[in-house]
Residue, then its C-alpha position, 0 to 999 in steps of 0.5 A: x513098172x515104177x520104182x518108188x524111191x524113199x528120200x530122207x530115210x535114216x539108215x540103221x547104222x546112222x541110228x546106232x551111231x546117234x544113239x551111242x553118241x548121245x548116250x556117251x555125251x549124256x554120261x559125260x555130262x552126268x560125270x561133270x555134274x558129279x565132279x561139281x556135286x562132290x565139291x568141285x575142283x581145286x588147283x590140285x584136282x577134285x576133293x574126293x575119290x568120287x570126284x576123281x573117278x567122275x573127272x576121268x570118265x567125263x574127260x574120256x566121254x565128252x570128247x569122244x562122244x562129241x566126235x561121234x555125235x558130229x559124225x552121226x549128224x553128218x551121216x544123218x544129213x547125208x542120209x537125208x539126201x540119199x535116194x536108195 
């Protein structure tokens, strides 16, 4: 009886991490563009309320999303070498 091993198959938790992280990074980029579209930054911050809200969301989403994206890519690289 032979056992076939599939190499390079992505696990479901890796897929979930990559999906979540790309969504969070995309939201951060959209919010950074919203800061620029609402008038940009001055020495005292964004011009309006929308700019401030977008800046706060972007400053939360971009670092956290980038961290999870790096984690997901590293996990995906590990899944490629795994043989279960």
